[in-house]
C-alpha positions, -999 to 999 in steps of 0.1 A, spaced: 383 634 625 381 611 650 353 586 661 344 579 696 337 542 709 301 542 704 301 556 668 328 533 659 308 504 671 278 517 656 291 520 622 310 486 623 274 472 630 258 484 599 288 479 574 305 448 556 337 435 570 352 457 544 336 487 557 312 491 530 276 501 538 250 480 519 220 486 538 184 481 528 156 508 537 123 497 548 115 528 565 87 543 541 56 546 561 30 573 545 38 563 510 41 526 514 5 529 532 -9 550 503 6 526 476 -8 495 492 -41 509 500 -43 517 461 -34 484 451 -57 467 477 -85 491 468 -91 495 504 -76 506 539 -44 490 552 -43 479 586 -14 483 610 -7 442 609 -2 446 573 23 474 577 41 453 599 40 421 580 52 436 546 83 451 566 90 418 582 89 397 554 113 423 536 134 420 565 137 381 566 143 378 530 168 405 522 189 412 551 209 379 547 222 400 516 226 432 533 249 449 561 221 462 576 182 475 576 167 508 580 134 505 597 110 531 617 98 526 651 61 528 642 57 495 624 93 484 619 100 471 651 88 436 648 105 434 616 139 446 635 137 413 654 135 392 623 164 403 605 195 382 598 222 380 624 246 394 601 225 427 597 229 459 616 198 481 625 192 519 617 160 534 632 141 564 616 136 595 641 115 617 620 77 616 614 68 605 580 64 632 553 66 671 564 47 697 575 21 710 546 7 740 565 35 763 557 63 770 533 98 751 534 88 714 541 96 717 578 104 684 595 95 670 628 103 643 652 83 612 663 67 625 697 73 594 716 107 586 706 141 599 715 178 592 704 180 573 739 148 552 734 158 543 699 191 531 709 172 510 738 150 497 711 182 482 693 194 510 670 230 509 659 228 541 641 200 569 639 187 583 608 169 617 599 152 625 567 153 664 560 137 679 527 163 705 521 172 729 492 201 760 495 176 783 478 151 782 503 146 818 526 171 821 549 147 819 578 135 785 566 170 771 564 180 786 597 152 768 613 163 734 597 202 742 606 195 745 642 173 716 639 200 693 626 224 706 650 201 698 679 198 662 666 239 660 663 243 671 700 217 643 709 233 616 690 269 628 706 254 625 739 242 589 734 273 581 715 257 568 686 262 574 647 238 599 629 229 593 593 213 625 578 195 620 546 186 651 525 163 651 497 161 682 471 131 700 461 117 732 448 82 744 457 56 743 428 82 726 406 79 690 389 107 670 403 110 645 379 111 674 350 139 684 326 139 718 343 145 703 378 172 678 366 194 708 355 190 725 389 197 692 407 234 689 407 239 724 426 213 714 450 229 681 459 265 698 459 253 727 480 235 708 505 265 683 509 287 714 514 265 726 543 261 694 563 295 683 562 305 710 583 315 697 621 289 718 637 260 694 627 277 663 640 267 641 608 288 609 608 274 596 574 254 617 548 227 600 528 228 617 494 208 620 462 226 608 431 235 646 417 219 639 384 185 625 370 198 595 349 167 598 325 183 629 314 219 619 308 225 618 270 231 581 263 223 564 295 202 530 290 174 547 306 175 580 287 142 597 282 152 615 250 156 647 265 193 659 275 200 679 307 238 667 307 261 648 285 276 617 301 310 636 306 289 665 324 270 639 343 303 625 354 316 662 365 286 667 386 293 634 404 329 646 413 319 683 421 294 670 446 317 644 460 345 669 462 328 689 490 323 660 513 347 659 545 328 628 559 315 595 542 287 597 520 262 568 508 237 571 480 199 566 483 177 551 456 150 577 459 122 554 444 138 551 411 140 515 394 165 491 400 181 494 365 182 531 370 199 530 403 224 505 393 234 525 362 237 555 387 261 535 406 281 525 375 283 561 366 296 570 402 322 544 397 333 552 364 334 589 378 362 578 406 336 588 433 348 578 468 312 568 480 309 544 510 280 523 498 242 526 495 208 527 516 184 513 489 149 506 495 122 508 468 146 501 440 146 466 455 112 459 465 87 482 453 75 463 422 65 437 450 37 462 464 9 452 440 15 416 446 15 417 485 -20 437 482 -35 416 458 -21 380 462 -9 381 500 20 374 519 31 341 505 33 353 470 52 384 480 75 364 499 80 341 468 85 371 448 110 389 471 132 356 472 135 357 434 131 394 423 138 410 456 172 392 460 182 395 424 179 432 426 195 437 459 224 416 444 224 440 414 229 466 437 256 449 458 277 439 425 282 476 421 296 484 454 329 468 443 338 502 436 328 519 468 354 533 494 354 520 530 341 546 556 368 540 579 394 548 552 378 582 552 378 586 589 414 573 591 404 545 614 431 518 612 429 481 613 438 480 650 411 501 664 386 483 640 398 452 656 392 464 692 360 481 681 
């Protein structure tokens, strides 16, 4: 696989000198607004959303290789990130279409890849709810949608990060039954979107197991979906279908659970290229911001938030540089 100059430059901008993607995610919109409103006991203004994101960017980006933001409330925050941190911008609308089956996605009406790039994006990120077990007509629509996005990113010579999150209609995705299905959903999704036709440069993937159901894990719930050995095999099986770099997302779990997941990935020998970690770093600060204000939230982030992101960074010693997966040599990196 070869990278064009623009894609090479974009990937370098969001990774460490060693080629590891150690990025913070702060593109949450609808879910963040609801959580803040619940804790505040009232409406959340646009100014509050912008302020929350800006504080996260200011405090955490000195410890990150990049930050993922949205162009709706995140552009002011993008201008307050540390000089070392690259910028990924989200292109999809928050949530998904609830009027029909399939959790269909949509793009922001007033944005394009060209406009996101002009706004400072080094890379474009898209979130897609996906399961290989949906009806063919549903997934055909999603496949065509991703193909169009890949072509748009190619035309603008900017890296395309695709995040896919598994689901099952009508199921409790935190339950034991879904945990047993999760490894196959993650593996089959990675096998699909690693195909060249989609033009995805980096896959942002879920941990292929639910750590609460891994027998003997520190966050074990008491019900087992897999032994530790089986969980390690699921990590390897999913990673084995990837032909391009992939990074792990935190999916809203606690910092302790996410870091244990990364430890298990490392013990399994998986060649993951880093993380894009959001709520596992800052979500416990939501009630502090909502009830005590910006100053208290900043102070909490400077202590607990920084500790959380450093906990994640410590686990990235086992990560594999994205450029080794693409076969990019030191000479090309120096030129880029």
